[in-house]
TORTORGU-407568 format. One record per residue (C-alpha): x negated, y negated, z negated; residue number from 1. Coordinates in steps of 0.2 Angstrom, whole numbers, plus 2048, in hexadecimal, padded with zeros to 3 digits. Last residue first. Example, Ala and Ser with C-alpha at 12.3 -4.5 7.8 and 13.67 -1.06 7.14 Angstrom:
2
{{7BC 805 7DC} 2} {{7C2 816 7D9} 1} 
***
This chain:
412
{{772 AB4 5C3} 412} {{760 AB1 5C1} 411} {{761 AA0 5CA} 410} {{770 A9A 5BF} 409} {{766 A9F 5AF} 408} {{757 A96 5B5} 407} {{761 A86 5B8} 406} {{768 A86 5A7} 405} {{757 A89 5A0} 404} {{751 A7A 5A9} 403} {{73F A75 5AE} 402} {{740 A68 5BC} 401} {{730 A5E 5C0} 400} {{72C A4C 5BF} 399} {{71C A49 5C8} 398} {{712 A3B 5BF} 397} {{715 A29 5C5} 396} {{705 A20 5C6} 395} {{704 A1B 5D8} 394} {{717 A1D 5DA} 393} {{71C A0E 5E5} 392} {{723 A06 5D5} 391} {{712 A07 5CD} 390} {{709 9FF 5DC} 389} {{716 9F1 5DC} 388} {{713 9EE 5CA} 387} {{700 9EC 5CC} 386} {{703 9E1 5DB} 385} {{710 9D7 5D1} 384} {{700 9D3 5C6} 383} {{6FB 9C7 5D3} 382} {{708 9BA 5CD} 381} {{706 9A9 5D5} 380} {{6FB 9B0 5E3} 379} {{707 9BE 5E4} 378} {{716 9B3 5E7} 377} {{70D 9A8 5F4} 376} {{708 9B8 5FE} 375} {{719 9C0 5FD} 374} {{721 9B0 604} 373} {{713 9B0 612} 372} {{716 9C3 616} 371} {{729 9C0 617} 370} {{727 9B2 623} 369} {{71B 9BC 62E} 368} {{726 9CB 62E} 367} {{71D 9DC 62C} 366} {{71A 9D9 61A} 365} {{72D 9D9 614} 364} {{733 9E7 61F} 363} {{725 9F2 619} 362} {{726 9ED 607} 361} {{739 9F1 606} 360} {{737 A01 610} 359} {{729 A07 604} 358} {{734 A02 5F5} 357} {{743 A0C 5FB} 356} {{738 A1B 5FF} 355} {{72F A1B 5EF} 354} {{73F A19 5E5} 353} {{746 A29 5EE} 352} {{736 A33 5E9} 351} {{736 A3B 5D8} 350} {{749 A3C 5D4} 349} {{74D A3F 5E6} 348} {{741 A4E 5E7} 347} {{747 A55 5D6} 346} {{75A A53 5DC} 345} {{755 A5B 5ED} 344} {{74C A69 5E5} 343} {{75A A6D 5D8} 342} {{767 A6D 5E5} 341} {{75E A78 5F1} 340} {{759 A84 5E3} 339} {{76B A85 5DE} 338} {{771 A88 5F0} 337} {{763 A95 5F2} 336} {{769 A9E 5E2} 335} {{77B A9F 5EA} 334} {{774 AA6 5FA} 333} {{76A AB3 5F0} 332} {{758 AB1 5ED} 331} {{74B ABD 5F4} 330} {{73A ABA 5EC} 329} {{742 ABC 5DB} 328} {{73E AB2 5CB} 327} {{748 AA3 5D0} 326} {{73B A99 5C7} 325} {{72F A9C 5D6} 324} {{73B A94 5E2} 323} {{73E A85 5D7} 322} {{72C A81 5D3} 321} {{728 A84 5E5} 320} {{734 A76 5EB} 319} {{72D A6A 5DE} 318} {{71B A6E 5E3} 317} {{71E A6C 5F5} 316} {{725 A5B 5F1} 315} {{716 A56 5E7} 314} {{70A A5B 5F5} 313} {{713 A51 603} 312} {{717 A42 5F7} 311} {{705 A41 5F3} 310} {{6FF A41 605} 309} {{70C A34 60A} 308} {{70A A28 5FC} 307} {{700 A1A 604} 306} {{70E A0D 5FF} 305} {{70E A05 611} 304} {{70F A17 618} 303} {{722 A14 61A} 302} {{729 A23 611} 301} {{72C A33 61A} 300} {{73A A40 616} 299} {{73D A53 616} 298} {{731 A58 625} 297} {{725 A4B 61E} 296} {{721 A56 60F} 295} {{72D A64 60C} 294} {{73C A6C 615} 293} {{745 A7B 610} 292} {{74E A89 619} 291} {{756 A98 610} 290} {{767 A90 60F} 289} {{766 A7E 614} 288} {{758 A71 617} 287} {{751 A62 60D} 286} {{757 A54 618} 285} {{750 A46 623} 284} {{74D A38 616} 283} {{745 A29 61D} 282} {{737 A24 629} 281} {{735 A2A 63B} 280} {{724 A25 641} 279} {{721 A23 654} 278} {{715 A2A 653} 277} {{702 A2D 653} 276} {{6F1 A24 656} 275} {{6DF A28 653} 274} {{6D1 A1C 656} 273} {{6C0 A23 65A} 272} {{6B1 A27 650} 271} {{6A8 A1C 643} 270} {{6AB A0A 647} 269} {{69E 9FE 641} 268} {{6A0 9F2 632} 267} {{697 9E1 62E} 266} {{6A7 9D7 632} 265} {{6B3 9E5 62D} 264} {{6B7 9DE 61B} 263} {{6B7 9CC 621} 262} {{6C3 9CF 630} 261} {{6CE 9DA 625} 260} {{6CF 9CC 618} 259} {{6D3 9BF 625} 258} {{6E3 9C8 62B} 257} {{6EA 9C0 63B} 256} {{6DC 9C1 647} 255} {{6D5 9D1 63F} 254} {{6E5 9DA 640} 253} {{6E8 9D6 653} 252} {{6D6 9DB 657} 251} {{6D9 9EB 64E} 250} {{6E9 9EE 658} 249} {{6E0 9EB 668} 248} {{6D2 9F7 663} 247} {{6DE A04 65F} 246} {{6E7 A02 670} 245} {{6D7 A02 67A} 244} {{6D0 9F1 67F} 243} {{6CF 9E8 690} 242} {{6E2 9E4 690} 241} {{6E0 9D9 680} 240} {{6EF 9CE 680} 239} {{6FA 9DB 689} 238} {{6F5 9E9 67E} 237} {{6F8 9DF 66F} 236} {{70A 9DA 675} 235} {{70E 9EC 678} 234} {{708 9F0 666} 233} {{713 9E2 660} 232} {{722 9EA 669} 231} {{71F 9FB 663} 230} {{71D 9F5 651} 229} {{70D 9F9 648} 228} {{707 A05 63A} 227} {{6F6 A04 633} 226} {{6E7 A0E 62D} 225} {{6D6 A08 629} 224} {{6CA A15 621} 223} {{6BA A10 61A} 222} {{6AC A1C 61A} 221} {{69E A21 60E} 220} {{6A0 A34 610} 219} {{6B2 A34 60A} 218} {{6BE A26 609} 217} {{6BD A13 604} 216} {{6CE A0C 607} 215} {{6D7 A00 614} 214} {{6EA 9FE 616} 213} {{6F7 9FA 623} 212} {{705 9EF 629} 211} {{70E 9EA 639} 210} {{717 9DE 644} 209} {{70E 9CE 63E} 208} {{700 9D3 632} 207} {{700 9DA 620} 206} {{6F1 9E5 61A} 205} {{6F3 9ED 609} 204} {{6E3 9EE 600} 203} {{6DA 9FD 5F7} 202} {{6CC 9F6 5ED} 201} {{6BF A00 5E2} 200} {{6B1 A00 5EF} 199} {{6B3 9EE 5F4} 198} {{6B5 9EC 607} 197} {{6A5 9E6 610} 196} {{6A5 9F4 61C} 195} {{695 9FE 620} 194} {{69E A0C 629} 193} {{6B0 A0C 631} 192} {{6BD A19 634} 191} {{6CC A17 63F} 190} {{6DF A19 63E} 189} {{6EF A14 648} 188} {{701 A18 644} 187} {{710 A13 64F} 186} {{720 A0B 649} 185} {{72F A0A 654} 184} {{737 9F8 652} 183} {{738 9F5 665} 182} {{742 A06 667} 181} {{73E A15 672} 180} {{74C A21 673} 179} {{74B A30 666} 178} {{743 A41 668} 177} {{74B A4F 65E} 176} {{745 A52 64D} 175} {{740 A61 644} 174} {{748 A68 634} 173} {{755 A72 63E} 172} {{745 A7B 645} 171} {{743 A7D 658} 170} {{736 A6F 65A} 169} {{733 A5C 65B} 168} {{725 A55 650} 167} {{728 A43 649} 166} {{729 A48 637} 165} {{71A A54 637} 164} {{71D A66 632} 163} {{720 A6E 621} 162} {{730 A77 625} 161} {{732 A86 618} 160} {{73A A96 61D} 159} {{741 AA2 611} 158} {{749 AB3 614} 157} {{73B AB8 61F} 156} {{737 ABF 630} 155} {{727 ABB 63B} 154} {{727 AC1 64D} 153} {{716 AC0 655} 152} {{70F ABB 666} 151} {{6FD ABC 66C} 150} {{6F7 AB5 67D} 149} {{6EA AA8 677} 148} {{6E7 A96 678} 147} {{6F4 A92 66B} 146} {{6FA AA2 663} 145} {{70D AA4 664} 144} {{71A AA5 656} 143} {{72B AAC 657} 142} {{734 AA9 646} 141} {{742 AB4 640} 140} {{74C AAD 631} 139} {{757 AB9 626} 138} {{767 AB6 61C} 137} {{772 AB9 62B} 136} {{769 AB6 63B} 135} {{75F AA6 63D} 134} {{754 AA6 64C} 133} {{745 A9B 650} 132} {{73A A9A 660} 131} {{729 A93 664} 130} {{721 A90 653} 129} {{70F A8C 656} 128} {{6FE A96 652} 127} {{6ED A8E 650} 126} {{6EC A94 642} 125} {{6F6 AA2 63B} 124} {{6F2 AA2 628} 123} {{6F7 AB1 61E} 122} {{6F9 AAC 60C} 121} {{6EF AB5 5FF} 120} {{6E8 AA8 5F3} 119} {{6D8 AA7 5FD} 118} {{6E3 AA3 60D} 117} {{6EC A95 604} 116} {{6DB A8E 5FD} 115} {{6D4 A8D 60F} 114} {{6E4 A84 614} 113} {{6E1 A77 606} 112} {{6CF A75 60A} 111} {{6D2 A72 61D} 110} {{6E0 A66 61A} 109} {{6D7 A5B 60D} 108} {{6C6 A5B 617} 107} {{6CD A56 628} 106} {{6DA A4B 61F} 105} {{6CC A40 619} 104} {{6CB A3C 607} 103} {{6D2 A2D 5FD} 102} {{6D2 A2A 5EA} 101} {{6DF A27 5DC} 100} {{6D7 A2A 5CB} 99} {{6D4 A3C 5C5} 98} {{6C2 A3A 5C4} 97} {{6C3 A30 5B3} 96} {{6CE A3D 5AB} 95} {{6DB A36 59F} 94} {{6E8 A32 5AC} 93} {{6F3 A24 5AB} 92} {{6EC A16 5B5} 91} {{6F1 A04 5BA} 90} {{6EA 9FD 5CA} 89} {{6E2 9EC 5C7} 88} {{6E7 9DD 5D2} 87} {{6E0 9D6 5E2} 86} {{6E6 9C7 5EE} 85} {{6DE 9C2 5FF} 84} {{6E8 9B5 608} 83} {{6E2 9AE 619} 82} {{6EF 9B7 622} 81} {{6F4 9C7 618} 80} {{6E8 9D1 60E} 79} {{6F1 9D9 5FF} 78} {{6E8 9E2 5F0} 77} {{6E7 9F1 5E6} 76} {{6D9 9F4 5D9} 75} {{6D1 A03 5D0} 74} {{6D0 A0F 5DE} 73} {{6C4 A1D 5DA} 72} {{6B6 A1F 5E6} 71} {{6B8 A29 5F6} 70} {{6BA A3C 5F6} 69} {{6AB A48 5F9} 68} {{6A9 A51 5E9} 67} {{6BB A4C 5E4} 66} {{6C1 A58 5F2} 65} {{6B7 A67 5EC} 64} {{6BC A64 5DA} 63} {{6CF A62 5DE} 62} {{6D1 A71 5E9} 61} {{6D7 A7F 5DD} 60} {{6EA A7C 5DF} 59} {{6EC A77 5CD} 58} {{6DE A6B 5CF} 57} {{6E7 A64 5DE} 56} {{6F6 A62 5D3} 55} {{6EC A58 5C6} 54} {{6E6 A4D 5D5} 53} {{6F7 A48 5DA} 52} {{6FB A3C 5CB} 51} {{6EB A32 5D0} 50} {{6F2 A2E 5E1} 49} {{6EA A35 5F1} 48} {{6E6 A29 5FE} 47} {{6E2 A2F 610} 46} {{6EB A21 619} 45} {{6F0 A2E 627} 44} {{6EE A2F 639} 43} {{6E6 A40 63A} 42} {{6D5 A48 63C} 41} {{6D4 A5B 63E} 40} {{6CA A69 636} 39} {{6D3 A73 63A} 38} {{6DB A7B 649} 37} {{6ED A74 64D} 36} {{6FD A7F 64E} 35} {{6FF A84 63C} 34} {{709 A93 637} 33} {{709 A98 624} 32} {{70D AAA 620} 31} {{712 AAE 60E} 30} {{714 ABE 603} 29} {{719 AB7 5F2} 28} {{70E ABC 5E3} 27} {{70F AAB 5D9} 26} {{6FE AA6 5E0} 25} {{705 AA9 5F1} 24} {{714 A9D 5ED} 23} {{709 A8F 5E7} 22} {{6FB A91 5F4} 21} {{708 A91 602} 20} {{712 A83 5FC} 19} {{702 A78 5FA} 18} {{6FD A7D 60C} 17} {{70E A78 613} 16} {{70E A67 60A} 15} {{6FC A62 60D} 14} {{6FC A68 620} 13} {{6FE A7A 625} 12} {{70F A78 62E} 11} {{71D A85 630} 10} {{71E A8F 620} 9} {{724 AA1 620} 8} {{72A AA8 60F} 7} {{72D AB9 607} 6} {{725 AC1 617} 5} {{729 ACF 623} 4} {{71F AD0 633} 3} {{70E AD7 62D} 2} {{6FC AD7 632} 1} 
***
C-alpha cells in the first residue's frame, strides 16, 4: 500500500471507474474509493447509447457486457394515457452489436471496477471518504474502511469527484441537504419477467406527476424505472395505503398509462422495488484547481432521456483526454486552469443540449395537458420521436478536443 498517488477518485460507478481505467492505462498511479460493495443494484434506467459502446470497447469491457445485455433497441415510443406511439431509432454505428442496449448496474459497475483494478488502479472498497484537506497544491483524503477499523491518508495533486448527485459529504463537489419541496423528484425501479413489451422497443412513460421508461435488459428481464414528484408520491401512498411505495407508484402508472398496463399484464415482479432521491438535476460545476467533477457530480440530466450512464462514461473520457494530453502527472496551476477550461468547454459542447432537452421533455410530459398535447402531435407526426431521440444524444458521437495550441499551452 502507498499513500501518494497521481490521482485519487471518489466514487467507483461508471464515471469513476472509467477515469481510473484510462489514467491507469496511461501510467498514472490511481486510487479509487468506493463506499458500497459490488455487485449492487441501483435506481437507473440502464440504457447505454450506441455511441458509448465503442468507449466501453476501449475500456475492455464491451464484449463481456454485450454477452449479457438486452437486445438492441430499434424503436422508441411514448405511452401516455391510452396513446401508444412508436418510431424507428436512427443508427450511425457500422457494427450491428453496437446499437443502444440495456444492462443492469450490478454487472456494469462490477466489470468496470474489476477492469480498473486490472489496469493497475488500487481499489479501496468498501471504504468511504471521512475527511478532506486542501493544503497548497496537494489534497489529503482520510478514508475509513466500512465495517472495519482501518484508516488511511491518501495524498495527491489531483482529486476527481465521481460520487452521486444527491450524496452529501465533505468534498466541495458534494451537495448539502436542501429543504423538502413538493416538486422534488424521487426515482423508483423494478425488474419484471415475462413482459409483453416488444424486444426492440424502449418507450417513454408519461403519467400525471412523473415520467419513466421501460426496456429489455440482461437475463431476459424488463426494467421499469421512473421519477415521480414528492406530492404525487404522497397522494399515491394515501390512495393505496396497503401497498408499499413502489407498488403504489406502479398502480398509479398502470391506472393512467394503458401501454404499461398491457405490457405488464402477464409479467411478474423480479425482486424488490428500489428507490432513491431526491434528484438534483442541472449543472453543479466542474471543480477548481486540482479538483475535478465527472458524471453526476458535475451535472445530472432528467432521466427522461435515458442518457445518464452514457454521459457519466463520456464525461470521464473527456476529462482524462485533457489530463493525459498534459504529458505530466503533476500539472502546474496554470496548466490546471487550461485543463479545466478545455474540459468544461468540451463537456458543454457535448451535453448542454441534452440537459436542456431533458428538462423540456420532463416538464412537458409530467403535466397532463402537456402530455395530451404531445400525444396528439406525435400521432400526427410520429417521426418527431425519432428526432427527439437524436436531439437527446442517442446517436451523437462524443466530440473530443485535440488541439495543438492547447497541447502547447499545457506543455509550457
